[in-house]
MIBA-973625 format. One line per field, with one value per atom (N, C-alpha, C, O): y, x, z; residue number from 1; residue in one letter. Coordinates in steps of 0.1 Angstrom, whole numbers, plus 5000, padded with zeros to 4 digits. Atoms other than C-alpha are relative to their C-alpha. Layout:
BEGIN
y: [Y, ...]
x: [X, ...]
z: [Z, ...]
k: [NUM, ...]
r: [A, ...]
***
This chain:
BEGIN
y: [4990, 5186, 5005, 5017, 4997, 5185, 5009, 5019, 4992, 5199, 5014, 5024, 4987, 5227, 5008, 5020, 4993, 5235, 5005, 5016, 4996, 5235, 5011, 5020, 4989, 5257, 5013, 5023, 4987, 5282, 5005, 5017, 4996, 5281, 5007, 5017, 4994, 5288, 5014, 5023, 4987, 5315, 5011, 5022, 4990, 5331, 5004, 5016, 4997, 5328, 5009, 5018, 4991, 5344, 5014, 5024, 4987, 5372, 5007, 5019, 4994, 5377, 5005, 5016, 4996, 5378, 5012, 5020, 4989, 5401, 5013, 5024, 4988, 5425, 5005, 5017, 4996, 5424, 5007, 5017, 4994, 5431, 5014, 5023, 4987, 5460, 5010, 5021, 4991, 5474, 5004, 5015, 4997, 5470, 5010, 5019, 4991, 5487, 5014, 5024, 4987, 5516, 5006, 5018, 4994, 5520, 5004, 5013, 4997, 5519, 5013, 5021, 4987, 5546, 5012, 5022, 4989, 5566, 5004, 5016, 4997, 5563, 5008, 5017, 4994, 5573, 5015, 5024, 4986, 5603, 5009, 5020, 4992, 5614, 5004, 5015, 4997, 5611, 5012, 5020, 4989, 5633, 5014, 5024, 4987, 5659, 5006, 5018, 4996, 5660, 5006, 5014, 4995, 5667, 5014, 5022, 4987, 5698, 5010, 5006, 4990, 5731, 5001, 5001, 4999, 5735, 5013, 5023, 4987, 5761, 5008, 5020, 4993, 5770, 5008, 5017, 4992, 5785, 5014, 5018, 4986, 5822, 5007, 5007, 4993, 5841, 5012, 5017, 4988, 5871, 4998, 5007, 5003, 5853, 5002, 5008, 4999, 5852, 5015, 5020, 4986, 5889, 5007, 5016, 4994, 5898, 4997, 5006, 5004, 5880, 5009, 5013, 4991, 5900, 5014, 5021, 4987, 5932, 5001, 5011, 5000, 5922, 5001, 5008, 4999, 5918, 5015, 5020, 4986, 5954, 5008, 5017, 4993, 5967, 4998, 5007, 5003, 5951, 5009, 5012, 4990, 5976, 5014, 5023, 4987, 6006, 5008, 5020, 4993, 6014, 5002, 5006, 5000, 6012, 5014, 5014, 4986, 6050, 5008, 5019, 4992, 6060, 5005, 5017, 4996, 6061, 5011, 5020, 4990, 6081, 5013, 5024, 4988, 6106, 5007, 5019, 4994, 6112, 5006, 5017, 4994, 6116, 5012, 5022, 4988, 6140, 5012, 5023, 4989, 6162, 5005, 5018, 4995, 6163, 5007, 5017, 4993, 6173, 5014, 5023, 4986, 6202, 5009, 5020, 4991, 6214, 5005, 5016, 4995, 6216, 5005, 5007, 4994, 6230, 4992, 4998, 5008, 6201, 4990, 4986, 5009, 6180, 5002, 4993, 4996, 6199, 4993, 4989, 5006, 6186, 4985, 4980, 5014, 6150, 4997, 4988, 5001, 6155, 5002, 4994, 4998, 6169, 4988, 4984, 5011, 6140, 4988, 4981, 5011, 6114, 5002, 4992, 4997, 6131, 4998, 4993, 5001, 6132, 4985, 4980, 5015, 6095, 4993, 4984, 5005, 6087, 5003, 4994, 4996, 6106, 4991, 4987, 5009, 6085, 4986, 4980, 5013, 6053, 4999, 4989, 5000, 6063, 5001, 4994, 5000, 6072, 4987, 4983, 5014, 6038, 4991, 4982, 5009, 6021, 5002, 4993, 4997, 6039, 4993, 4987, 5007, 6026, 4985, 4979, 5014, 5991, 4995, 4985, 5003, 5992, 5000, 4991, 4999, 6002, 4987, 4984, 5012, 5971, 4987, 4977, 5012, 5947, 4997, 5006, 5004, 5927, 4999, 4991, 5000, 5935, 4999, 5001, 4999, 5933, 4990, 4992, 5010, 5902, 5003, 4997, 4997, 5917, 5009, 5018, 4992, 5930, 5014, 5017, 4985, 5968, 5005, 5014, 4996, 5970, 5014, 5020, 4987, 6003, 5010, 5019, 4991, 6021, 4998, 5007, 5003, 6003, 5006, 5012, 4995, 6012, 5015, 5021, 4985, 6048, 5005, 5015, 4996, 6051, 4999, 5008, 5002, 6037, 5009, 5015, 4991, 6058, 5014, 5021, 4986, 6090, 5001, 5011, 5000, 6080, 5002, 5010, 5000, 6074, 5013, 5019, 4988, 6104, 5012, 5021, 4989, 6127, 4999, 5010, 5001, 6113, 5005, 5011, 4995, 6119, 5015, 5021, 4985, 6155, 5006, 5016, 4995, 6160, 4999, 5009, 5002, 6146, 5011, 5017, 4990, 6170, 5014, 5022, 4987, 6200, 5002, 5012, 4999, 6192, 5001, 5008, 4998, 6188, 5014, 5019, 4985, 6223, 5008, 5018, 4993, 6235, 4999, 5009, 5002, 6221, 5010, 5016, 4990, 6243, 5014, 5022, 4986, 6274, 5002, 5013, 4999, 6267, 5002, 5009, 4998, 6265, 5013, 5017, 4987, 6299, 5011, 5008, 4989, 6333, 5001, 5001, 4999, 6337, 4988, 4990, 5012, 6302, 4994, 4987, 5006, 6293, 5012, 5022, 4990, 6312, 4992, 4985, 5007, 6299, 4985, 4978, 5015, 6264, 4994, 4982, 5005, 6261, 5005, 5017, 4997, 6261, 5010, 5008, 4992, 6289, 4993, 4986, 5005, 6279, 5007, 5019, 4994, 6285, 4995, 4986, 5005, 6280, 4985, 4978, 5014, 6248, 4990, 4979, 5008, 6235, 4998, 4987, 5001, 6243, 4991, 4983, 5009, 6226, 4985, 4976, 5013, 6196, 4994, 4983, 5005, 6194, 4997, 4987, 5003, 6196, 4987, 4978, 5013, 6168, 4988, 4978, 5011, 6147, 4997, 4985, 5003, 6151, 4992, 4984, 5007, 6140, 4986, 4977, 5013, 6110, 4991, 4980, 5007, 6100, 4996, 4985, 5003, 6102, 4989, 4980, 5010, 6081, 4986, 4976, 5013, 6055, 4994, 4982, 5005, 6052, 4993, 4982, 5006, 6045, 4987, 4977, 5012, 6020, 4988, 4977, 5011, 6001, 4994, 4982, 5005, 5999, 4990, 4981, 5009, 5982, 4988, 4977, 5011, 5961, 4990, 4978, 5009, 5946, 4989, 4977, 5011, 5926, 4990, 4978, 5009, 5912, 4991, 4979, 5007, 5903, 4989, 4978, 5010, 5885, 4988, 4976, 5010, 5866, 4990, 4978, 5008, 5854, 4996, 4990, 5003, 5850, 5008, 5003, 4992, 5879, 5010, 5010, 4991, 5907, 5012, 5020, 4988, 5933, 5012, 5010, 4989, 5968, 5012, 5016, 4987, 6000, 5011, 5009, 4990, 6032, 5005, 5007, 4994, 6044, 4990, 4993, 5010, 6011, 5000, 4992, 5000, 6019, 5011, 5013]
x: [4993, 8974, 4990, 4990, 5010, 8947, 4989, 4985, 5009, 8923, 5005, 4998, 4993, 8947, 5000, 4997, 5000, 8951, 4986, 4984, 5013, 8914, 4995, 4988, 5004, 8909, 5006, 5000, 4994, 8934, 4994, 4992, 5007, 8917, 4987, 4984, 5013, 8884, 5001, 4994, 4997, 8898, 5004, 5000, 4996, 8914, 4989, 4987, 5012, 8882, 4991, 4985, 5009, 8862, 5006, 4999, 4994, 8887, 4999, 4997, 5000, 8888, 4986, 4984, 5014, 8850, 4996, 4988, 5004, 8847, 5006, 5000, 4994, 8871, 4993, 4992, 5008, 8851, 4987, 4983, 5013, 8819, 5003, 4995, 4996, 8837, 5001, 4997, 4998, 8847, 4986, 4984, 5013, 8811, 4992, 4986, 5007, 8798, 5005, 4997, 4994, 8822, 4996, 4992, 5004, 8814, 4985, 4981, 5014, 8777, 4998, 4990, 5002, 8781, 5005, 4999, 4995, 8801, 4990, 4988, 5010, 8774, 4988, 4983, 5011, 8747, 5004, 4995, 4995, 8768, 5000, 4996, 5000, 8773, 4986, 4984, 5014, 8736, 4994, 4987, 5005, 8729, 5005, 4998, 4993, 8754, 4994, 4993, 5005, 8739, 4986, 4981, 5014, 8704, 5001, 4992, 4998, 8718, 5003, 5009, 4996, 8721, 5015, 5022, 4986, 8755, 5005, 5000, 4995, 8775, 5007, 5009, 4994, 8792, 4991, 4995, 5009, 8760, 5001, 5003, 4997, 8764, 4987, 4977, 5012, 8739, 4997, 4985, 5003, 8742, 4991, 4985, 5007, 8726, 4985, 4979, 5014, 8691, 4996, 4986, 5002, 8694, 5001, 4993, 4998, 8706, 4988, 4984, 5011, 8677, 4988, 4980, 5011, 8652, 5002, 4992, 4997, 8669, 4998, 4993, 5002, 8668, 4985, 4982, 5015, 8630, 4996, 4987, 5004, 8628, 5005, 4998, 4994, 8651, 4991, 4991, 5009, 8627, 4988, 4983, 5012, 8600, 5005, 4997, 4995, 8623, 4999, 4999, 5001, 8619, 4986, 4984, 5014, 8581, 4995, 4987, 5005, 8575, 5008, 5005, 4991, 8603, 4994, 4995, 5005, 8584, 4989, 4988, 5010, 8555, 5006, 5001, 4993, 8579, 5006, 5004, 4995, 8596, 4989, 4991, 5011, 8563, 4994, 4990, 5005, 8551, 5008, 5003, 4991, 8581, 5000, 5000, 5001, 8579, 4986, 4986, 5013, 8542, 5001, 4996, 4998, 8552, 5007, 5004, 4992, 8578, 4992, 4995, 5008, 8552, 4987, 4978, 5012, 8525, 4988, 4977, 5012, 8502, 4997, 5006, 5004, 8482, 5007, 5012, 4992, 8497, 4994, 5002, 5006, 8472, 5004, 5007, 4996, 8478, 5015, 5018, 4986, 8515, 5004, 5012, 4998, 8515, 4996, 5003, 5005, 8494, 5010, 5013, 4991, 8517, 5013, 5019, 4987, 8548, 4998, 5007, 5002, 8533, 4999, 5003, 5001, 8524, 5014, 5016, 4987, 8559, 5009, 5016, 4993, 8573, 4996, 5005, 5005, 8551, 5006, 5009, 4994, 8564, 5014, 5019, 4986, 8600, 5002, 5011, 5000, 8594, 4997, 5002, 5003, 8578, 5011, 5013, 4988, 8609, 5010, 5016, 4991, 8630, 4995, 5003, 5006, 8606, 5003, 5006, 4998, 8608, 5014, 5017, 4986, 8645, 5005, 5012, 4996, 8648, 4995, 5000, 5005, 8627, 5007, 5005, 4992, 8650, 5012, 5018, 4987, 8678, 5010, 5009, 4989, 8709, 5014, 5024, 4987, 8736, 5011, 5023, 4990, 8753, 5005, 5015, 4996, 8756, 5013, 5013, 4988, 8791, 4997, 4990, 5001, 8794, 4985, 4981, 5014, 8757, 4997, 4988, 5002, 8761, 5001, 4992, 4999, 8773, 4989, 4984, 5010, 8748, 4986, 4979, 5013, 8717, 5001, 4990, 4999, 8730, 4998, 4991, 5001, 8733, 4986, 4981, 5014, 8699, 4990, 4981, 5008, 8683, 5001, 4991, 4998, 8699, 4994, 4988, 5005, 8689, 4985, 4979, 5015, 8652, 4995, 4985, 5004, 8649, 5002, 4993, 4997, 8665, 4990, 4985, 5010, 8642, 4986, 4979, 5013, 8612, 4999, 4989, 4999, 8623, 4999, 4992, 5001, 8628, 4986, 4980, 5014, 8593, 4991, 4983, 5008, 8578, 5003, 4993, 4996, 8597, 4994, 4988, 5005, 8586, 4984, 4978, 5014, 8550, 4996, 4986, 5002, 8552, 5002, 4995, 4998, 8566, 4988, 4985, 5012, 8536, 4989, 4982, 5010, 8514, 5004, 4995, 4996, 8535, 4998, 4994, 5002, 8534, 4985, 4982, 5014, 8496, 4995, 4984, 5004, 8495, 5002, 5006, 4999, 8496, 5015, 5024, 4987, 8525, 5010, 5022, 4992, 8537, 5005, 5016, 4996, 8540, 5002, 4996, 4997, 8554, 5002, 5011, 5000, 8546, 5001, 5009, 5001, 8538, 5012, 5014, 4989, 8570, 4999, 4996, 5001, 8571, 5012, 5023, 4989, 8591, 5007, 5001, 4992, 8619, 4997, 4995, 5002, 8613, 5009, 5017, 4992, 8630, 4997, 5006, 5004, 8610, 5006, 5011, 4994, 8622, 5015, 5021, 4986, 8658, 5003, 5013, 4998, 8655, 4998, 5005, 5003, 8640, 5012, 5016, 4988, 8670, 5012, 5019, 4989, 8695, 4997, 5006, 5003, 8677, 5001, 5005, 4999, 8675, 5014, 5018, 4986, 8712, 5006, 5015, 4995, 8719, 4995, 5002, 5006, 8696, 5008, 5011, 4992, 8715, 5014, 5018, 4987, 8748, 5000, 5008, 5002, 8736, 4996, 5001, 5004, 8721, 5012, 5014, 4987, 8755, 5008, 5013, 4993, 8771, 4994, 5001, 5007, 8745, 5001, 5004, 4999, 8747, 5014, 5016, 4986, 8785, 5002, 5010, 4999, 8781, 4991, 4995, 5009, 8751, 5004, 5003, 4998, 8762, 5010, 5007, 4991, 8792, 4993, 4995, 5007, 8769, 4990, 4988, 5010, 8742, 5007, 5002, 4992, 8769, 5003, 5002, 4995, 8781, 4988, 4990, 5011, 8746, 4990, 4979, 5009, 8730, 4987, 4977, 5012, 8706, 5001, 5010, 5001, 8696, 5010, 5009, 4991, 8723, 4991, 4982, 5008, 8709, 5008, 5018, 4994, 8719, 4995, 4985, 5004, 8718, 4985, 4978, 5013, 8686, 4989, 4977, 5010, 8669, 4997, 4989, 5001, 8672, 4990, 4988]
z: [5009, 7616, 4990, 4987, 5010, 7590, 5006, 5000, 4993, 7616, 5002, 5000, 4997, 7625, 4987, 4987, 5013, 7588, 4996, 4991, 5003, 7583, 5008, 5004, 4991, 7613, 4995, 4995, 5005, 7600, 4987, 4985, 5013, 7566, 5002, 4996, 4997, 7581, 5006, 5003, 4993, 7603, 4989, 4990, 5011, 7572, 4992, 4988, 5009, 7552, 5008, 5002, 4992, 7581, 5000, 4998, 4999, 7585, 4986, 4986, 5014, 7547, 4997, 4992, 5003, 7544, 5009, 5004, 4991, 7574, 4995, 4995, 5005, 7558, 4987, 4985, 5011, 7526, 5004, 4998, 4995, 7545, 5005, 5002, 4995, 7562, 4988, 4989, 5012, 7528, 4994, 4990, 5006, 7515, 5009, 5004, 4991, 7546, 4998, 4998, 5001, 7542, 4987, 4986, 5013, 7505, 5000, 4994, 4999, 7514, 5008, 5004, 4992, 7540, 4992, 4993, 5008, 7516, 4990, 4987, 5010, 7490, 5005, 4999, 4994, 7514, 5004, 5003, 4996, 7526, 4988, 4988, 5012, 7490, 4995, 4990, 5004, 7483, 5009, 5003, 4992, 7513, 4996, 4996, 5004, 7502, 4987, 4986, 5013, 7467, 5002, 4994, 4997, 7483, 5005, 5003, 4995, 7500, 4990, 4980, 5010, 7481, 5000, 5010, 5002, 7467, 5004, 5000, 4995, 7485, 4989, 4990, 5011, 7452, 4992, 4983, 5007, 7438, 5003, 5015, 4998, 7433, 5005, 4998, 4994, 7456, 4992, 4993, 5008, 7433, 4988, 4983, 5012, 7404, 5001, 4993, 4998, 7418, 5002, 4996, 4999, 7428, 4987, 4984, 5013, 7394, 4991, 4983, 5008, 7378, 5004, 4995, 4996, 7399, 4995, 4990, 5005, 7389, 4985, 4980, 5014, 7353, 4996, 4987, 5002, 7355, 5002, 4994, 4998, 7369, 4988, 4983, 5012, 7341, 4988, 4979, 5012, 7316, 4999, 4989, 5000, 7327, 4998, 4997, 4999, 7327, 4987, 4987, 5012, 7290, 4994, 4983, 5005, 7288, 4996, 4986, 5004, 7286, 4991, 4987, 5009, 7263, 4988, 4985, 5013, 7231, 5002, 4994, 4997, 7247, 5004, 5000, 4997, 7261, 4988, 4986, 5012, 7228, 4992, 4986, 5007, 7211, 5006, 4999, 4993, 7238, 4998, 4995, 5002, 7235, 4986, 4984, 5014, 7197, 4998, 4990, 5001, 7201, 5005, 4999, 4994, 7223, 4991, 4989, 5009, 7199, 4988, 4983, 5012, 7171, 5005, 4997, 4995, 7194, 4998, 4995, 5003, 7189, 5012, 5019, 4989, 7214, 5013, 5020, 4988, 7243, 5013, 5021, 4988, 7269, 5001, 5012, 5001, 7258, 5003, 5010, 4998, 7258, 5015, 5020, 4986, 7293, 5009, 5018, 4993, 7305, 4999, 5009, 5003, 7289, 5008, 5014, 4993, 7305, 5015, 5021, 4985, 7340, 5003, 5014, 4998, 7336, 5000, 5008, 5001, 7325, 5013, 5018, 4988, 7355, 5012, 5020, 4990, 7378, 4999, 5009, 5003, 7362, 5005, 5011, 4997, 7367, 5015, 5021, 4986, 7403, 5007, 5017, 4995, 7408, 4998, 5007, 5002, 7394, 5011, 5016, 4989, 7420, 5013, 5020, 4988, 7448, 4999, 5009, 5002, 7434, 5001, 5007, 4998, 7432, 5014, 5018, 4986, 7468, 5008, 5018, 4993, 7478, 4996, 5002, 5004, 7459, 5009, 5014, 4994, 7476, 4989, 4980, 5010, 7456, 5007, 5000, 4993, 7483, 4996, 4998, 5005, 7467, 4986, 4982, 5013, 7433, 5000, 5008, 5000, 7425, 4996, 4987, 5003, 7426, 5001, 4994, 4999, 7436, 5004, 5000, 4995, 7454, 4988, 4987, 5012, 7422, 4990, 4984, 5009, 7401, 5004, 4996, 4995, 7422, 5001, 4998, 5000, 7426, 4986, 4984, 5014, 7388, 4995, 4989, 5004, 7382, 5007, 5000, 4993, 7409, 4994, 4992, 5006, 7395, 4986, 4983, 5014, 7359, 5001, 4993, 5000, 7368, 5007, 5002, 4994, 7391, 4991, 4990, 5010, 7365, 4989, 4984, 5011, 7338, 5005, 4997, 4995, 7360, 5001, 4998, 4999, 7367, 4986, 4984, 5014, 7329, 4995, 4989, 5005, 7322, 5006, 4999, 4993, 7348, 4994, 4993, 5006, 7334, 4986, 4983, 5013, 7299, 5000, 4992, 4998, 7311, 5003, 4998, 4997, 7326, 4988, 4986, 5013, 7293, 4991, 4985, 5008, 7275, 5005, 4996, 4995, 7298, 4996, 4992, 5004, 7290, 4985, 4980, 5015, 7252, 4997, 4987, 5003, 7254, 5004, 5001, 4996, 7269, 4989, 4978, 5010, 7252, 4996, 5004, 5007, 7228, 5003, 5003, 4997, 7237, 4987, 4987, 5013, 7200, 4990, 4991, 5011, 7170, 4987, 4985, 5013, 7135, 5001, 4994, 4999, 7147, 5008, 5008, 4992, 7168, 5014, 5017, 4986, 7206, 5004, 4999, 4995, 7223, 5011, 5019, 4988, 7246, 5012, 5012, 4987, 7282, 5011, 5008, 4990, 7315, 5003, 5007, 4998, 7320, 4990, 4993, 5010, 7287, 5002, 5000, 4997, 7296, 5011, 5011, 4989, 7329, 4997, 5001, 5005, 7312, 4992, 4994, 5007, 7289, 5009, 5006, 4990, 7318, 5007, 5008, 4993, 7337, 4990, 4994, 5010, 7305, 4998, 4996, 5002, 7300, 5012, 5010, 4988, 7336, 5000, 5004, 5001, 7331, 4990, 4993, 5011, 7299, 5006, 5003, 4995, 7317, 5011, 5011, 4990, 7346, 4994, 4999, 5007, 7322, 4994, 4994, 5006, 7305, 5011, 5008, 4989, 7338, 5005, 5007, 4996, 7348, 4990, 4994, 5010, 7315, 5000, 4998, 4999, 7319, 5011, 5010, 4988, 7353, 4997, 5001, 5002, 7343, 4990, 4992, 5011, 7310, 5003, 4998, 4996, 7323, 5009, 5008, 4991, 7350, 4992, 4994, 5008, 7324, 4992, 4990, 5007, 7304, 5009, 5005, 4991, 7334, 5004, 5005, 4995, 7344, 4989, 4992, 5011, 7310, 5000, 4996, 5000, 7314, 4988, 4980, 5012, 7290, 5002, 5012, 5001, 7281, 4995, 4987, 5004, 7277, 4996, 5003, 5004, 7259, 5010, 5016, 4990, 7280, 4998, 5007, 5003, 7262, 5003, 5002, 4996, 7272, 5015, 5019, 4985, 7309, 5004, 5016]
k: [1, 1, 1, 1, 2, 2, 2, 2, 3, 3, 3, 3, 4, 4, 4, 4, 5, 5, 5, 5, 6, 6, 6, 6, 7, 7, 7, 7, 8, 8, 8, 8, 9, 9, 9, 9, 10, 10, 10, 10, 11, 11, 11, 11, 12, 12, 12, 12, 13, 13, 13, 13, 14, 14, 14, 14, 15, 15, 15, 15, 16, 16, 16, 16, 17, 17, 17, 17, 18, 18, 18, 18, 19, 19, 19, 19, 20, 20, 20, 20, 21, 21, 21, 21, 22, 22, 22, 22, 23, 23, 23, 23, 24, 24, 24, 24, 25, 25, 25, 25, 26, 26, 26, 26, 27, 27, 27, 27, 28, 28, 28, 28, 29, 29, 29, 29, 30, 30, 30, 30, 31, 31, 31, 31, 32, 32, 32, 32, 33, 33, 33, 33, 34, 34, 34, 34, 35, 35, 35, 35, 36, 36, 36, 36, 37, 37, 37, 37, 38, 38, 38, 38, 39, 39, 39, 39, 40, 40, 40, 40, 41, 41, 41, 41, 42, 42, 42, 42, 43, 43, 43, 43, 44, 44, 44, 44, 45, 45, 45, 45, 46, 46, 46, 46, 47, 47, 47, 47, 48, 48, 48, 48, 49, 49, 49, 49, 50, 50, 50, 50, 51, 51, 51, 51, 52, 52, 52, 52, 53, 53, 53, 53, 54, 54, 54, 54, 55, 55, 55, 55, 56, 56, 56, 56, 57, 57, 57, 57, 58, 58, 58, 58, 59, 59, 59, 59, 60, 60, 60, 60, 61, 61, 61, 61, 62, 62, 62, 62, 63, 63, 63, 63, 64, 64, 64, 64, 65, 65, 65, 65, 66, 66, 66, 66, 67, 67, 67, 67, 68, 68, 68, 68, 69, 69, 69, 69, 70, 70, 70, 70, 71, 71, 71, 71, 72, 72, 72, 72, 73, 73, 73, 73, 74, 74, 74, 74, 75, 75, 75, 75, 76, 76, 76, 76, 77, 77, 77, 77, 78, 78, 78, 78, 79, 79, 79, 79, 80, 80, 80, 80, 81, 81, 81, 81, 82, 82, 82, 82, 83, 83, 83, 83, 84, 84, 84, 84, 85, 85, 85, 85, 86, 86, 86, 86, 87, 87, 87, 87, 88, 88, 88, 88, 89, 89, 89, 89, 90, 90, 90, 90, 91, 91, 91, 91, 92, 92, 92, 92, 93, 93, 93, 93, 94, 94, 94, 94, 95, 95, 95, 95, 96, 96, 96, 96, 97, 97, 97, 97, 98, 98, 98, 98, 99, 99, 99, 99, 100, 100, 100, 100, 101, 101, 101, 101, 102, 102, 102, 102, 103, 103, 103, 103, 104, 104, 104, 104, 105, 105, 105, 105, 106, 106, 106, 106, 107, 107, 107, 107, 108, 108, 108, 108, 109, 109, 109, 109, 110, 110, 110, 110, 111, 111, 111, 111, 112, 112, 112, 112, 113, 113, 113, 113, 114, 114, 114, 114, 115, 115, 115, 115, 116, 116, 116, 116, 117, 117, 117, 117, 118, 118, 118, 118, 119, 119, 119, 119, 120, 120, 120, 120, 121, 121, 121, 121, 122, 122, 122, 122, 123, 123, 123, 123, 124, 124, 124, 124, 125, 125, 125, 125, 126, 126, 126, 126, 127, 127, 127, 127, 128, 128, 128, 128, 129, 129, 129, 129, 130, 130, 130, 130, 131, 131, 131, 131, 132, 132, 132, 132, 133, 133, 133, 133, 134, 134, 134, 134, 135, 135, 135, 135, 136, 136, 136, 136, 137, 137, 137, 137, 138, 138, 138, 138, 139, 139, 139, 139, 140, 140, 140, 140, 141, 141, 141, 141, 142, 142, 142, 142, 143, 143, 143, 143, 144, 144, 144, 144, 145, 145, 145, 145, 146, 146, 146, 146, 147, 147, 147, 147, 148, 148, 148, 148, 149, 149, 149, 149, 150, 150, 150, 150, 151, 151, 151, 151, 152, 152, 152, 152, 153, 153, 153, 153, 154, 154, 154, 154, 155, 155, 155, 155, 156, 156, 156, 156, 157, 157, 157, 157, 158, 158, 158, 158, 159, 159, 159, 159, 160, 160, 160, 160, 161, 161, 161, 161, 162, 162, 162, 162, 163, 163, 163, 163, 164, 164, 164, 164, 165, 165, 165, 165, 166, 166, 166, 166, 167, 167, 167, 167, 168, 168, 168, 168, 169, 169, 169, 169, 170, 170, 170, 170, 171, 171, 171, 171, 172, 172, 172, 172, 173, 173, 173, 173, 174, 174, 174, 174, 175, 175, 175, 175, 176, 176, 176, 176, 177, 177, 177, 177, 178, 178, 178, 178, 179, 179, 179, 179, 180, 180, 180, 180, 181, 181, 181, 181, 182, 182, 182, 182, 183, 183, 183, 183, 184, 184, 184, 184, 185, 185, 185, 185, 186, 186, 186, 186, 187, 187, 187, 187, 188, 188, 188, 188, 189, 189, 189, 189, 190, 190, 190, 190, 191, 191, 191, 191, 192, 192, 192, 192, 193, 193, 193, 193, 194, 194, 194, 194, 195, 195, 195, 195, 196, 196, 196, 196, 197, 197, 197, 197]
r: [M, M, M, M, A, A, A, A, L, L, L, L, L, L, L, L, G, G, G, G, A, A, A, A, G, G, G, G, L, L, L, L, G, G, G, G, I, I, I, I, G, G, G, G, W, W, W, W, A, A, A, A, L, L, L, L, S, S, S, S, G, G, G, G, S, S, S, S, S, S, S, S, S, S, S, S, D, D, D, D, D, D, D, D, G, G, G, G, A, A, A, A, K, K, K, K, Q, Q, Q, Q, D, D, D, D, S, S, S, S, G, G, G, G, A, A, A, A, G, G, G, G, A, A, A, A, S, S, S, S, K, K, K, K, A, A, A, A, A, A, A, A, K, K, K, K, E, E, E, E, S, S, S, S, E, E, E, E, Q, Q, Q, Q, P, P, P, P, K, K, K, K, P, P, P, P, S, S, S, S, A, A, A, A, D, D, D, D, P, P, P, P, A, A, A, A, Q, Q, Q, Q, A, A, A, A, Q, Q, Q, Q, A, A, A, A, K, K, K, K, D, D, D, D, L, L, L, L, D, D, D, D, A, A, A, A, L, L, L, L, L, L, L, L, G, G, G, G, D, D, D, D, S, S, S, S, N, N, N, N, N, N, N, N, S, S, S, S, R, R, R, R, S, S, S, S, S, S, S, S, V, V, V, V, I, I, I, I, G, G, G, G, A, A, A, A, V, V, V, V, N, N, N, N, S, S, S, S, I, I, I, I, K, K, K, K, T, T, T, T, C, C, C, C, S, S, S, S, N, N, N, N, L, L, L, L, D, D, D, D, G, G, G, G, A, A, A, A, A, A, A, A, K, K, K, K, D, D, D, D, L, L, L, L, R, R, R, R, S, S, S, S, A, A, A, A, A, A, A, A, G, G, G, G, Q, Q, Q, Q, R, R, R, R, N, N, N, N, D, D, D, D, L, L, L, L, V, V, V, V, K, K, K, K, R, R, R, R, L, L, L, L, Q, Q, Q, Q, Q, Q, Q, Q, L, L, L, L, S, S, S, S, V, V, V, V, D, D, D, D, K, K, K, K, I, I, I, I, P, P, P, P, D, D, D, D, H, H, H, H, A, A, A, A, R, R, R, R, L, L, L, L, T, T, T, T, A, A, A, A, A, A, A, A, L, L, L, L, T, T, T, T, K, K, K, K, A, A, A, A, W, W, W, W, Q, Q, Q, Q, S, S, S, S, S, S, S, S, A, A, A, A, A, A, A, A, A, A, A, A, D, D, D, D, N, N, N, N, H, H, H, H, Y, Y, Y, Y, A, A, A, A, A, A, A, A, W, W, W, W, A, A, A, A, G, G, G, G, Q, Q, Q, Q, V, V, V, V, G, G, G, G, G, G, G, G, K, K, K, K, K, K, K, K, G, G, G, G, C, C, C, C, H, H, H, H, K, K, K, K, G, G, G, G, R, R, R, R, A, A, A, A, R, R, R, R, G, G, G, G, T, T, T, T, G, G, G, G, Q, Q, Q, Q, A, A, A, A, A, A, A, A, Q, Q, Q, Q, G, G, G, G, N, N, N, N, V, V, V, V, A, A, A, A, S, S, S, S, G, G, G, G, Q, Q, Q, Q, A, A, A, A, T, T, T, T, Q, Q, Q, Q, A, A, A, A, K, K, K, K, R, R, R, R, Q, Q, Q, Q, A, A, A, A, A, A, A, A, Q, Q, Q, Q, I, I, I, I, W, W, W, W, N, N, N, N, P, P, P, P, L, L, L, L, A, A, A, A, Q, Q, Q, Q, K, K, K, K, Y, Y, Y, Y, G, G, G, G, L, L, L, L, T, T, T, T, E, E, E, E, R, R, R, R, R, R, R, R, P, P, P, P, E, E, E, E, Q, Q, Q, Q, L, L, L, L]
***
């Protein structure tokens, strides 16, 4: 009877220990599975964030020629440094056209409202480039005969076209800023005023 009891005790002890081992094995498997999952990229990461960061870097270059453009137009208005002003304006137009090309090469398909944003930026930069070229042509006209009167540039068709294109650029920049700034807030990127685009 004692043997039988001992046998039952051993059997119970064995079965108990085996169930403990099984639990340890399960927890071990669970831990290794969790470790493997943590090594993999998290599916919850927002794919738009990386694209927005690339676009932010491009937008950082978009304001580089603003001060030179303003200075050039003011020079034309006062009939001074016309050749230099025209050169600066053509250079600025080239930079803006380059921004359009770079924008076309960026992947932005995951960014919310990306179609409207890229359309607004493209319109803004193309219009700015057109304005720069019209003002550069105006500089050439001002440098010609009767282009200036008492130190003030005469208005011409090129100047008028430049003003129209500049207005279109401003409108497109406002639209782009309205779309961009909420995205910038969301991803911790730089918010920009329309005139900074």
